[in-house]
C-alpha positions, 0 to 999 in steps of 0.5 A: 513450513520452511525449516532452518535448513532451508534458510541456510541452504538458501544463503549458501546457494546465493553466490552461486545463483547470482553468478548464474543469473549474471551469466543468464543476463549475458545470454539474454543480451546477446540473443537480443543483439542477434535478434536486432533488438535495441539495447535498452540502456540506449533509452532516454531516462526521461519519459517517452512515448514508444514501443517497449518489451519482451516479457513482464518482470512485474505483471500489470497492476492498478494504481491511482484510482479516481472517479474518472481515471485509473493508471495501469503499470507494469515492468518489462525487459526488452521491447514489444508493441504495447496495447492496453484494451479495456471495457465493462465486458470482459469478452469485449474490450473495445477501448484501447490505449495505444503505444503512442499513449503509454508512457515508458520510463527507464528503471534504475539498474537492477540492484542485486542486494536485499533490504536490511534484514531480508535474506534470499530464499529459494523462491527469491533466487528462482525469481532472480533468474528472470532479471537482468543487471541492465536497465528495465522499462516501467510502462504506465497507461493512464486510462481517462474519461471513465465512469464513477463507481464502475467496474472495468476489465483490461488486457495487455497485448504485445501487438495481437498477442495477449500478454496478460488478461482475463476476468481477474484483470479488472478494477473499479473506479472510485465514486465521486467525493461525498457519495454515500456509499459502503467501503471495504479495504484491507490494511497491511504493514511491515510485509515486504520480506518476501518470506513465508509469513508474508506469502501466507498472509497474502494467501489468506487475504485473497481467500477471505475476499473469495469466500466472503465474496467481499471485493476490496475497494482499495488496499492500505500498506503502512510502511515505506515500499523501497525501490530496492528489491521491491519486485521481490518483496512487494510486487510479485508476492501481492501480484494477485491482489494488485492486479485488481485492487489499488494499493496506497502506501507511504513514500512509495517506490517509483513504480507507484503512481501518486496523486501529487496534484490532488487527482484523486481528491484532497489538496495537491501536495506536490510530493511523492512523500505524502498525499491524500485521496478520497473514496465516497465520504472517506478521506485518507491522508498518507504521510511521511516520517522522514526527519525533514517532514517532521520538522516544525512548519515543514511543508508536509505539516503545512499541507496537512493542516490545509488538507484536513481543514478543506476536508472539514469545510467541504462537508463531503467527508464523514471519516478521516483516516491517516496512514503512517510508516511509523508509530507514535505509540508502540511496544513492539520491535519499536519502543515509542517511549525511547524512539526519536521518530515516534516522539516527533510524530507525537509532538508534531503530527498527532496534534494536527491530526486530532485537531482535524478530527481524524478517526483512525491512524494506521501505522507500520514500522513496529512488527507487532499488532497493537490497537489503542482505545479512543485517545486524545492528547498524548503528545509526550509521555502517554498514560491511561489518562489520555484515553477518552474511552478505555473500553475495548470497542466491541461491536457486540458491546460498548462500541466507541462513540463520537458526534456525527461529522468531523470535530476536533479532539473527540478521540482517535484510535491508533492501530499498529499493523506491522505484522504483515510478514516481518519477524515479530517482537514484543516488549515485556510490558503493553503500552498504556494506551493499547487495548490489544497487543498480539504477536501474530502475523495477519492483516485487518479489514475495514468496513464502513457502512452508514454511520459506523466503522468496523475493523477486524484483525485476522491472522494468517490462518483466518482466526480473529485477533481483534475487532472493534467499532466506532459509531457517529451520531447515535447515542 
Protein backbone atom coordinates (compact mmCIF):
# COMPACT_ATOMS: atom_id res chain seq x y z
CA UNK A 1 0.00 0.00 0.00
CA UNK A 2 1.27 3.52 -0.74
CA UNK A 3 1.71 5.87 2.22
CA UNK A 4 0.85 9.54 2.70
CA UNK A 5 4.58 10.17 2.48
CA UNK A 6 4.61 8.68 -1.01
CA UNK A 7 1.85 11.03 -2.04
CA UNK A 8 3.55 14.17 -0.75
CA UNK A 9 6.93 13.13 -2.05
CA UNK A 10 5.43 12.61 -5.52
CA UNK A 11 3.80 16.03 -5.48
CA UNK A 12 7.01 17.73 -4.33
CA UNK A 13 8.94 15.90 -7.03
CA UNK A 14 6.52 16.86 -9.80
CA UNK A 15 8.10 20.18 -10.89
CA UNK A 16 11.56 18.66 -11.05
CA UNK A 17 10.30 15.57 -12.92
CA UNK A 18 8.43 17.70 -15.43
CA UNK A 19 11.51 19.81 -16.03
CA UNK A 20 13.57 16.69 -16.57
CA UNK A 21 10.97 15.37 -19.02
CA UNK A 22 11.17 18.59 -21.04
CA UNK A 23 14.93 18.27 -21.23
CA UNK A 24 14.57 14.63 -22.28
CA UNK A 25 12.10 15.67 -24.99
CA UNK A 26 14.60 18.19 -26.33
CA UNK A 27 17.27 15.50 -26.43
CA UNK A 28 14.95 13.16 -28.32
CA UNK A 29 14.18 15.82 -30.89
CA UNK A 30 17.88 16.59 -31.33
CA UNK A 31 18.62 12.90 -31.83
CA UNK A 32 15.81 12.65 -34.37
CA UNK A 33 17.18 15.60 -36.32
CA UNK A 34 20.70 14.13 -36.24
CA UNK A 35 19.34 10.83 -37.58
CA UNK A 36 17.50 12.63 -40.38
CA UNK A 37 14.03 11.73 -39.06
CA UNK A 38 11.33 14.14 -40.20
CA UNK A 39 9.76 16.25 -37.46
CA UNK A 40 6.33 14.77 -36.59
CA UNK A 41 4.97 18.32 -36.28
CA UNK A 42 5.25 18.57 -40.06
CA UNK A 43 2.54 15.98 -40.55
CA UNK A 44 -0.88 16.97 -41.79
CA UNK A 45 -3.56 16.84 -39.03
CA UNK A 46 -5.74 14.98 -41.53
CA UNK A 47 -5.56 11.15 -41.84
CA UNK A 48 -2.92 9.95 -44.29
CA UNK A 49 -1.34 6.70 -45.37
CA UNK A 50 2.33 6.74 -44.58
CA UNK A 51 5.24 5.27 -42.63
CA UNK A 52 4.95 6.16 -38.81
CA UNK A 53 7.30 5.59 -35.68
CA UNK A 54 10.17 4.86 -33.41
CA UNK A 55 8.59 3.59 -30.19
CA UNK A 56 5.08 2.94 -28.87
CA UNK A 57 3.64 5.35 -26.31
CA UNK A 58 0.51 3.20 -26.11
CA UNK A 59 0.90 -0.44 -27.08
CA UNK A 60 -1.59 -1.99 -29.54
CA UNK A 61 -5.13 -2.44 -28.27
CA UNK A 62 -8.28 -3.71 -29.96
CA UNK A 63 -11.38 -1.64 -30.71
CA UNK A 64 -14.77 -1.68 -32.45
CA UNK A 65 -15.25 -5.42 -32.86
CA UNK A 66 -17.84 -6.62 -35.37
CA UNK A 67 -18.60 -10.07 -36.83
CA UNK A 68 -16.31 -9.46 -39.82
CA UNK A 69 -13.88 -6.76 -38.69
CA UNK A 70 -11.93 -5.13 -35.86
CA UNK A 71 -9.67 -2.12 -35.36
CA UNK A 72 -6.19 -2.38 -33.83
CA UNK A 73 -4.92 0.96 -32.55
CA UNK A 74 -1.63 2.17 -31.05
CA UNK A 75 0.18 5.44 -30.41
CA UNK A 76 3.81 6.20 -31.24
CA UNK A 77 6.52 8.82 -31.10
CA UNK A 78 8.64 9.13 -34.24
CA UNK A 79 8.44 7.13 -37.48
CA UNK A 80 8.77 3.48 -38.44
CA UNK A 81 7.51 1.17 -41.19
CA UNK A 82 4.38 -0.33 -39.59
CA UNK A 83 3.14 -3.77 -40.58
CA UNK A 84 0.38 -5.57 -38.72
CA UNK A 85 0.33 -9.33 -39.21
CA UNK A 86 -2.59 -11.52 -38.10
CA UNK A 87 -4.04 -15.01 -38.39
CA UNK A 88 -5.79 -17.80 -36.49
CA UNK A 89 -2.48 -19.51 -35.58
CA UNK A 90 -0.08 -17.43 -33.43
CA UNK A 91 2.88 -19.24 -35.05
CA UNK A 92 1.71 -18.45 -38.57
CA UNK A 93 0.48 -14.88 -39.06
CA UNK A 94 0.07 -14.93 -42.80
CA UNK A 95 -2.38 -12.05 -43.36
CA UNK A 96 -0.93 -8.53 -43.46
CA UNK A 97 -2.12 -4.95 -43.08
CA UNK A 98 0.65 -2.94 -44.72
CA UNK A 99 1.75 0.62 -43.99
CA UNK A 100 -0.26 1.88 -46.98
CA UNK A 101 -3.49 0.65 -45.32
CA UNK A 102 -2.77 1.93 -41.81
CA UNK A 103 -4.47 5.25 -41.07
CA UNK A 104 -2.25 7.66 -39.16
CA UNK A 105 -3.43 10.87 -37.51
CA UNK A 106 -1.50 13.47 -35.58
CA UNK A 107 -2.49 13.56 -31.92
CA UNK A 108 -2.92 16.86 -30.12
CA UNK A 109 0.17 18.30 -28.39
CA UNK A 110 0.92 16.58 -25.11
CA UNK A 111 -0.79 18.21 -22.11
CA UNK A 112 1.39 18.18 -18.99
CA UNK A 113 -1.61 18.84 -16.73
CA UNK A 114 -3.77 16.16 -15.16
CA UNK A 115 -7.55 15.61 -14.91
CA UNK A 116 -9.32 17.12 -11.87
CA UNK A 117 -8.54 15.16 -8.70
CA UNK A 118 -5.59 13.31 -10.28
CA UNK A 119 -2.16 14.00 -8.82
CA UNK A 120 1.07 12.62 -10.29
CA UNK A 121 2.30 9.49 -8.56
CA UNK A 122 5.86 8.22 -8.84
CA UNK A 123 4.77 5.71 -11.48
CA UNK A 124 3.09 8.44 -13.53
CA UNK A 125 6.17 10.64 -13.34
CA UNK A 126 8.33 7.76 -14.54
CA UNK A 127 5.94 7.14 -17.43
CA UNK A 128 6.03 10.81 -18.42
CA UNK A 129 9.74 10.49 -19.16
CA UNK A 130 8.77 8.64 -22.35
CA UNK A 131 6.47 11.39 -23.63
CA UNK A 132 7.38 14.54 -25.51
CA UNK A 133 5.54 17.87 -25.75
CA UNK A 134 5.48 17.48 -29.54
CA UNK A 135 2.61 15.85 -31.42
CA UNK A 136 2.40 12.06 -31.37
CA UNK A 137 1.03 9.69 -34.01
CA UNK A 138 -2.13 7.62 -33.56
CA UNK A 139 -2.21 4.60 -35.85
CA UNK A 140 -5.25 2.48 -36.74
CA UNK A 141 -5.33 -0.75 -38.69
CA UNK A 142 -8.88 -1.70 -39.72
CA UNK A 143 -8.87 -5.44 -40.33
CA UNK A 144 -11.77 -6.58 -42.54
CA UNK A 145 -12.99 -9.81 -44.09
CA UNK A 146 -12.79 -11.80 -40.85
CA UNK A 147 -14.93 -14.77 -39.79
CA UNK A 148 -17.59 -14.27 -37.07
CA UNK A 149 -16.96 -15.60 -33.55
CA UNK A 150 -13.37 -16.54 -34.40
CA UNK A 151 -10.16 -16.04 -32.44
CA UNK A 152 -7.27 -14.29 -34.19
CA UNK A 153 -3.73 -13.39 -33.13
CA UNK A 154 -1.82 -10.30 -34.24
CA UNK A 155 1.64 -8.77 -34.09
CA UNK A 156 2.97 -5.29 -34.84
CA UNK A 157 6.25 -4.96 -36.76
CA UNK A 158 8.60 -2.14 -37.68
CA UNK A 159 9.60 -3.57 -41.03
CA UNK A 160 10.99 -6.94 -39.96
CA UNK A 161 11.49 -5.97 -36.29
CA UNK A 162 8.82 -7.20 -33.87
CA UNK A 163 7.39 -4.35 -31.78
CA UNK A 164 4.51 -6.14 -30.02
CA UNK A 165 3.17 -9.67 -30.34
CA UNK A 166 2.79 -13.08 -28.75
CA UNK A 167 -0.18 -15.23 -27.80
CA UNK A 168 -1.48 -12.55 -25.42
CA UNK A 169 -2.03 -10.25 -28.42
CA UNK A 170 -5.29 -11.70 -29.68
CA UNK A 171 -8.95 -10.90 -30.24
CA UNK A 172 -12.22 -12.64 -30.98
CA UNK A 173 -14.67 -11.29 -33.52
CA UNK A 174 -18.29 -10.83 -32.50
CA UNK A 175 -20.92 -13.44 -33.35
CA UNK A 176 -23.58 -12.55 -35.88
CA UNK A 177 -26.45 -10.45 -34.49
CA UNK A 178 -29.14 -12.80 -33.22
CA UNK A 179 -26.78 -15.76 -32.68
CA UNK A 180 -27.68 -17.69 -29.52
CA UNK A 181 -24.35 -17.64 -27.68
CA UNK A 182 -23.25 -17.33 -24.06
CA UNK A 183 -21.80 -13.93 -23.21
CA UNK A 184 -19.37 -12.86 -20.49
CA UNK A 185 -18.17 -9.30 -19.98
CA UNK A 186 -16.71 -7.08 -17.27
CA UNK A 187 -17.92 -3.67 -16.13
CA UNK A 188 -15.75 -0.91 -14.62
CA UNK A 189 -16.31 2.74 -13.77
CA UNK A 190 -14.71 5.83 -12.21
CA UNK A 191 -11.27 4.30 -12.49
CA UNK A 192 -9.10 6.80 -14.36
CA UNK A 193 -6.92 8.01 -11.47
CA UNK A 194 -3.68 6.10 -12.25
CA UNK A 195 -3.55 5.31 -8.53
CA UNK A 196 -2.94 2.17 -6.49
CA UNK A 197 -6.63 1.23 -6.17
CA UNK A 198 -7.10 1.32 -9.94
CA UNK A 199 -4.04 -0.90 -10.43
CA UNK A 200 -5.28 -3.37 -7.80
CA UNK A 201 -8.73 -3.59 -9.40
CA UNK A 202 -7.20 -4.22 -12.83
CA UNK A 203 -4.83 -6.86 -11.43
CA UNK A 204 -7.72 -8.66 -9.73
CA UNK A 205 -9.81 -8.57 -12.90
CA UNK A 206 -6.94 -10.10 -14.91
CA UNK A 207 -6.41 -12.69 -12.16
CA UNK A 208 -10.11 -13.60 -12.22
CA UNK A 209 -10.01 -14.16 -15.97
CA UNK A 210 -6.91 -16.37 -15.70
CA UNK A 211 -7.96 -18.41 -12.65
CA UNK A 212 -11.57 -18.91 -13.76
CA UNK A 213 -10.39 -19.59 -17.32
CA UNK A 214 -13.20 -17.25 -18.29
CA UNK A 215 -12.14 -15.00 -21.18
CA UNK A 216 -14.16 -11.82 -21.58
CA UNK A 217 -16.14 -11.09 -24.74
CA UNK A 218 -15.82 -7.36 -24.08
CA UNK A 219 -15.38 -4.71 -21.39
CA UNK A 220 -17.77 -1.88 -20.54
CA UNK A 221 -16.43 1.30 -18.97
CA UNK A 222 -19.12 3.44 -17.31
CA UNK A 223 -17.78 6.96 -17.46
CA UNK A 224 -16.05 9.32 -19.81
CA UNK A 225 -12.43 8.57 -20.74
CA UNK A 226 -11.22 12.12 -21.35
CA UNK A 227 -8.37 12.73 -23.77
CA UNK A 228 -6.31 14.72 -21.28
CA UNK A 229 -4.07 12.30 -19.44
CA UNK A 230 -5.75 9.22 -20.95
CA UNK A 231 -2.38 7.61 -21.65
CA UNK A 232 -1.56 7.44 -17.96
CA UNK A 233 -5.04 7.08 -16.49
CA UNK A 234 -6.52 4.52 -18.88
CA UNK A 235 -4.52 2.97 -21.72
CA UNK A 236 -1.32 2.18 -19.84
CA UNK A 237 -2.95 0.98 -16.59
CA UNK A 238 -5.26 -1.37 -18.57
CA UNK A 239 -2.75 -2.44 -21.23
CA UNK A 240 -2.87 -6.14 -20.27
CA UNK A 241 -6.61 -6.46 -20.80
CA UNK A 242 -7.01 -3.94 -23.64
CA UNK A 243 -4.60 -5.76 -25.94
CA UNK A 244 -7.11 -8.59 -26.27
CA UNK A 245 -10.49 -7.26 -25.06
CA UNK A 246 -12.55 -4.57 -26.78
CA UNK A 247 -13.60 -1.78 -24.42
CA UNK A 248 -16.76 0.24 -25.04
CA UNK A 249 -17.08 3.53 -23.13
CA UNK A 250 -19.18 6.68 -22.82
CA UNK A 251 -18.15 9.70 -24.89
CA UNK A 252 -14.70 8.15 -25.36
CA UNK A 253 -11.39 9.90 -25.97
CA UNK A 254 -10.21 10.28 -29.56
CA UNK A 255 -8.01 7.21 -29.23
CA UNK A 256 -11.16 5.07 -29.25
CA UNK A 257 -12.71 3.90 -32.50
CA UNK A 258 -16.49 4.28 -32.30
CA UNK A 259 -19.11 2.67 -34.60
CA UNK A 260 -20.90 5.89 -35.51
CA UNK A 261 -22.28 4.33 -38.71
CA UNK A 262 -23.72 1.21 -37.09
CA UNK A 263 -20.69 -0.93 -38.02
CA UNK A 264 -21.10 -3.06 -34.88
CA UNK A 265 -24.90 -3.30 -34.94
CA UNK A 266 -27.73 -0.92 -34.17
CA UNK A 267 -28.89 2.29 -35.83
CA UNK A 268 -26.10 4.64 -37.02
CA UNK A 269 -25.79 7.54 -34.57
CA UNK A 270 -23.47 9.79 -36.57
CA UNK A 271 -21.91 10.85 -33.26
CA UNK A 272 -18.95 9.77 -31.15
CA UNK A 273 -20.88 10.76 -28.03
CA UNK A 274 -23.47 7.95 -28.27
CA UNK A 275 -23.73 4.73 -30.24
CA UNK A 276 -24.87 1.09 -30.08
CA UNK A 277 -23.38 -2.34 -30.63
CA UNK A 278 -24.68 -5.90 -30.69
CA UNK A 279 -23.14 -9.13 -29.44
CA UNK A 280 -25.25 -12.15 -30.30
CA UNK A 281 -28.66 -11.54 -28.74
CA UNK A 282 -27.41 -8.72 -26.52
CA UNK A 283 -27.88 -5.08 -27.57
CA UNK A 284 -25.98 -2.29 -25.77
CA UNK A 285 -26.49 1.48 -26.03
CA UNK A 286 -23.67 3.76 -24.83
CA UNK A 287 -25.06 7.19 -24.02
CA UNK A 288 -23.95 10.71 -23.15
CA UNK A 289 -24.94 12.85 -20.18
CA UNK A 290 -23.92 16.14 -21.82
CA UNK A 291 -26.48 18.87 -21.29
CA UNK A 292 -27.25 19.28 -25.01
CA UNK A 293 -27.96 15.55 -25.37
CA UNK A 294 -30.37 15.55 -22.43
CA UNK A 295 -32.54 18.34 -23.81
CA UNK A 296 -36.05 17.28 -24.88
CA UNK A 297 -36.14 16.10 -28.51
CA UNK A 298 -32.34 16.17 -28.77
CA UNK A 299 -30.65 14.17 -31.53
CA UNK A 300 -29.47 11.60 -28.99
CA UNK A 301 -32.94 11.00 -27.57
CA UNK A 302 -34.45 10.74 -31.05
CA UNK A 303 -31.74 8.25 -32.06
CA UNK A 304 -32.23 6.25 -28.84
CA UNK A 305 -35.95 5.79 -29.46
CA UNK A 306 -35.30 4.64 -33.02
CA UNK A 307 -32.49 2.28 -32.02
CA UNK A 308 -34.45 0.56 -29.23
CA UNK A 309 -37.51 0.20 -31.44
CA UNK A 310 -35.45 -1.38 -34.21
CA UNK A 311 -33.86 -3.79 -31.73
CA UNK A 312 -37.34 -4.89 -30.63
CA UNK A 313 -38.83 -5.20 -34.12
CA UNK A 314 -35.84 -7.08 -35.58
CA UNK A 315 -36.44 -9.94 -33.14
CA UNK A 316 -32.71 -10.67 -32.69
CA UNK A 317 -32.38 -9.25 -29.17
CA UNK A 318 -33.19 -10.90 -25.85
CA UNK A 319 -31.34 -8.47 -23.58
CA UNK A 320 -31.09 -4.67 -23.64
CA UNK A 321 -28.32 -2.94 -21.68
CA UNK A 322 -27.55 0.77 -21.33
CA UNK A 323 -24.27 2.42 -20.32
CA UNK A 324 -24.42 5.86 -18.69
CA UNK A 325 -21.54 8.09 -17.55
CA UNK A 326 -23.68 9.55 -14.74
CA UNK A 327 -26.28 7.99 -12.40
CA UNK A 328 -30.00 8.80 -12.37
CA UNK A 329 -30.11 7.30 -8.85
CA UNK A 330 -27.28 7.44 -6.30
CA UNK A 331 -26.27 8.39 -2.79
CA UNK A 332 -22.52 8.11 -3.31
CA UNK A 333 -20.25 10.98 -4.27
CA UNK A 334 -23.21 12.13 -6.37
CA UNK A 335 -26.50 12.83 -4.59
CA UNK A 336 -29.08 12.25 -7.32
CA UNK A 337 -31.77 14.05 -5.33
CA UNK A 338 -29.97 17.37 -5.75
CA UNK A 339 -27.86 16.75 -8.86
CA UNK A 340 -29.17 18.43 -12.03
CA UNK A 341 -27.73 15.89 -14.48
CA UNK A 342 -29.25 13.02 -12.51
CA UNK A 343 -32.63 14.75 -12.63
CA UNK A 344 -32.31 15.29 -16.40
CA UNK A 345 -31.45 11.62 -16.91
CA UNK A 346 -34.51 10.55 -14.90
CA UNK A 347 -36.80 12.87 -16.81
CA UNK A 348 -35.47 12.44 -20.37
CA UNK A 349 -33.53 9.17 -20.71
CA UNK A 350 -34.98 6.73 -18.16
CA UNK A 351 -38.55 6.84 -19.60
CA UNK A 352 -37.20 5.92 -23.07
CA UNK A 353 -35.05 3.10 -21.68
CA UNK A 354 -37.89 1.59 -19.66
CA UNK A 355 -40.41 1.94 -22.49
CA UNK A 356 -37.91 0.15 -24.75
CA UNK A 357 -37.67 -2.80 -22.38
CA UNK A 358 -34.15 -2.17 -21.06
CA UNK A 359 -33.05 -4.80 -18.55
CA UNK A 360 -29.87 -3.35 -17.06
CA UNK A 361 -28.43 0.17 -16.78
CA UNK A 362 -24.78 0.50 -15.72
CA UNK A 363 -23.76 3.95 -14.47
CA UNK A 364 -20.52 5.72 -13.64
CA UNK A 365 -19.99 9.18 -12.18
CA UNK A 366 -20.62 8.39 -8.50
CA UNK A 367 -17.71 6.72 -6.70
CA UNK A 368 -19.55 3.89 -4.97
CA UNK A 369 -21.12 0.51 -5.74
CA UNK A 370 -24.94 0.63 -5.62
CA UNK A 371 -27.55 -1.69 -7.09
CA UNK A 372 -31.33 -1.34 -7.25
CA UNK A 373 -34.16 -3.79 -7.27
CA UNK A 374 -36.46 -4.06 -10.30
CA UNK A 375 -37.42 -0.40 -10.91
CA UNK A 376 -40.19 1.16 -13.00
CA UNK A 377 -41.41 4.74 -13.32
CA UNK A 378 -39.12 6.63 -10.91
CA UNK A 379 -38.86 9.72 -13.10
CA UNK A 380 -39.05 12.25 -10.26
CA UNK A 381 -38.66 11.72 -6.53
CA UNK A 382 -37.98 7.99 -6.12
CA UNK A 383 -39.43 5.75 -3.42
CA UNK A 384 -39.88 2.05 -2.69
CA UNK A 385 -43.24 2.34 -4.48
CA UNK A 386 -41.27 2.35 -7.75
CA UNK A 387 -39.86 -1.13 -7.08
CA UNK A 388 -41.72 -3.87 -8.96
CA UNK A 389 -39.56 -6.33 -7.03
CA UNK A 390 -37.88 -5.08 -3.85
CA UNK A 391 -36.01 -8.34 -3.25
CA UNK A 392 -32.28 -8.82 -3.65
CA UNK A 393 -32.46 -11.05 -6.76
CA UNK A 394 -30.25 -13.69 -5.18
CA UNK A 395 -29.45 -16.43 -7.74
CA UNK A 396 -29.89 -19.02 -4.99
CA UNK A 397 -33.26 -17.63 -3.95
CA UNK A 398 -35.83 -15.26 -5.38
CA UNK A 399 -34.40 -14.10 -8.72
CA UNK A 400 -35.91 -11.19 -10.62
CA UNK A 401 -38.35 -12.40 -13.28
CA UNK A 402 -39.56 -10.87 -16.54
CA UNK A 403 -41.41 -12.12 -19.62
CA UNK A 404 -39.33 -13.48 -22.49
CA UNK A 405 -38.37 -10.91 -25.12
CA UNK A 406 -38.43 -7.12 -24.85
CA UNK A 407 -41.46 -5.58 -23.16
CA UNK A 408 -42.04 -2.05 -21.91
CA UNK A 409 -42.05 -1.18 -18.22
CA UNK A 410 -41.42 -4.65 -16.79
CA UNK A 411 -38.63 -3.36 -14.58
CA UNK A 412 -34.99 -2.33 -14.93
CA UNK A 413 -32.04 -2.88 -12.58
CA UNK A 414 -29.82 0.21 -12.13
CA UNK A 415 -26.24 -0.44 -11.07
CA UNK A 416 -23.76 2.29 -10.11
CA UNK A 417 -20.29 0.86 -10.76
CA UNK A 418 -18.21 3.91 -9.79
CA UNK A 419 -15.78 1.96 -7.61
CA UNK A 420 -13.02 1.23 -10.13
CA UNK A 421 -10.33 3.30 -8.45
CA UNK A 422 -11.49 6.82 -7.58
CA UNK A 423 -11.76 7.93 -3.91
CA UNK A 424 -15.02 6.49 -2.61
CA UNK A 425 -17.87 8.27 -0.86
CA UNK A 426 -21.25 7.46 0.62
CA UNK A 427 -24.18 9.48 1.92
CA UNK A 428 -25.55 8.96 5.42
CA UNK A 429 -28.65 7.23 4.07
CA UNK A 430 -29.11 4.66 1.31
CA UNK A 431 -31.10 5.57 -1.79
CA UNK A 432 -34.61 4.06 -1.44
CA UNK A 433 -34.32 2.12 -4.72
CA UNK A 434 -30.98 0.51 -3.85
CA UNK A 435 -30.80 -3.02 -2.46
CA UNK A 436 -27.01 -2.83 -2.08
CA UNK A 437 -24.65 0.07 -1.33
CA UNK A 438 -20.95 -0.66 -0.71
CA UNK A 439 -17.87 1.58 -0.47
CA UNK A 440 -15.21 -0.82 -1.71
CA UNK A 441 -13.12 -0.72 -4.88
CA UNK A 442 -13.91 -3.43 -7.41
CA UNK A 443 -15.54 -4.43 -10.68
CA UNK A 444 -18.46 -6.46 -12.04
CA UNK A 445 -18.71 -9.66 -14.08
CA UNK A 446 -21.83 -10.24 -16.20
CA UNK A 447 -22.71 -13.71 -17.52
CA UNK A 448 -25.58 -14.35 -19.92
CA UNK A 449 -26.65 -17.91 -20.63
CA UNK A 450 -29.93 -18.94 -22.25
CA UNK A 451 -32.71 -16.99 -20.52
CA UNK A 452 -30.73 -15.73 -17.50
CA UNK A 453 -28.34 -12.88 -16.84
CA UNK A 454 -26.22 -13.04 -13.68
CA UNK A 455 -24.21 -10.10 -12.32
CA UNK A 456 -21.50 -10.57 -9.69
CA UNK A 457 -19.59 -7.68 -8.09
CA UNK A 458 -16.13 -8.41 -6.67
CA UNK A 459 -13.78 -6.21 -4.66
CA UNK A 460 -10.09 -5.64 -5.44
CA UNK A 461 -9.17 -8.70 -3.35
CA UNK A 462 -11.62 -11.00 -5.14
CA UNK A 463 -14.26 -11.06 -2.40
CA UNK A 464 -17.89 -10.99 -3.53
CA UNK A 465 -19.72 -7.74 -2.83
CA UNK A 466 -23.04 -8.59 -4.47
CA UNK A 467 -24.74 -10.96 -6.90
CA UNK A 468 -28.16 -11.08 -8.53
CA UNK A 469 -29.92 -12.70 -11.47
CA UNK A 470 -32.70 -11.83 -13.91
CA UNK A 471 -34.57 -14.72 -15.54
CA UNK A 472 -36.89 -14.32 -18.51
CA UNK A 473 -39.79 -16.51 -19.55
CA UNK A 474 -39.82 -19.07 -16.73
CA UNK A 475 -42.34 -18.69 -13.91
